Phi, psi and omega in degrees: 000136178257171181302318181296329178292316178296321179297326179287335183274329188234138178290319178233132181252124182272127177263167178282185179252202184294149170255305186302308182289328181287315180294329176294322180292342178265021175073023172272112190240024179288175187293340178203141182300330185294336181292343176299335178300334180261314188263341179220055183299328179294327178292317178297317179297319178301317181296314177303315182295321179299320180291319179295316180293336176282341177130003182291133175271338181227133173244148180259133177298151179279065186224016184309313182257026186259036172267165186303318184295312181292319181291329178297318179299327183267006179071027184236017185299332179290349181259007189304314182290318181295317181298313182290317179297315179297320179301317178291319183294320178300315179296323179293326176300318179292320180296327178294331177278331181230077190295352180277354184270167173241156180246123174262125174283110190275124179231124177258178180293169185291335184094359178232168175262148174294149173299143010268002183282335179218203185258356186280119177276149181303315182294328176290320178298318178302317180294317182301312184283323176298316181300308182292321178299319180295318180298315182293319178296313181295340180272355170101020175289159183277327177198172180253136173248122171262116185227158177065030176280132181250005177226116181300325182294321177290321177299319178301316180295315180299314182298309183291323179300316182285317180299318186277325186259337184251332177059065178215153177300136181231131174252118181266133180231143179235163178247130179236157175277153181283347185289310183221014179057044175235158175282173177292345177268001177091001180280139182265167178300328179296323178296320179298313181296317180299316179297317181299319179296320178296326180277350185074022182271121183270334182255124172228154184235157173230124179216158177057188174078336180202161178278178183295326180296314180289327181297330179302324182296317181288326177292319178299324179295332182262000182301132179091350178286152181275062179220159176254124187260135173250116188232127177223089178279161172286165173276060185088176178272141185299141178229153177265121180225117180052042177081003180240148175277126178234158175244117197282345183284126175288162176305321182294315180294315179303311184293321178303315179292321180295320178298320176299319180293321177299320179293341174279352174112009180288149186264321184244129181219135178199204183229154177245219189306135177091348179269165180207182183303331178300320179295317183291321179297314179294322179298311180298315181300316180294316182296315182288323180291327181267358178050050181298000000 
């Protein structure tokens, strides 16, 4: 089954919730969540299963930070193929148990800025994204998700590199601030939409960067546009409480805001930082009970 098939079957598609913040809450304290694919595969599988049993139609591989640039900083670049392959295989094990789901090969930004703002050269970025995309495709993911990109120019490179060199469906997602719906590089949501239209891309995503309450504003701004929205808000903006990072939105508050967004017409809805299977279970129940 492909993404378009799932879209034809369901009016609203439920996405999973956070991986990084959730696995951390389960006492996984290694230098990066992605290394769990090697040293704690059962934990990663447990998380995927919890999300599917909560109602997720799509799960994301635990590979968000598993590109060459990020892994090099963490001293794990020699593990790039193993981390990505294992991440896909763990998700595939879950799919074999729940054959109706799809697997998104999760790819995040490089962690650096493109020149001249940072050290990342365009040709290096092309190699970075092509490499991870190829590993994930050959490992059997259903499509690629580019998420949490804060620079449209870097997203363009990632998208085109994978589309042209890997030949797999790609869903592009960006992160905006709640203040003015712009990236940290100053690009607006309108710029994102214009680029997607030029590429003929119908599905675009917004994730992280804001809580569900703030996310409603950006979705309302896009209401009526000829695009299909993939939305994964945080459970509020992170706060420091007694030395710990917390996300203040309760499952009930998060879901209330998400249901409102679904009623505005979004197709894909799930959770980002601070969410867990409890949020996704309540989200699915509310959406299906209210026949949004």
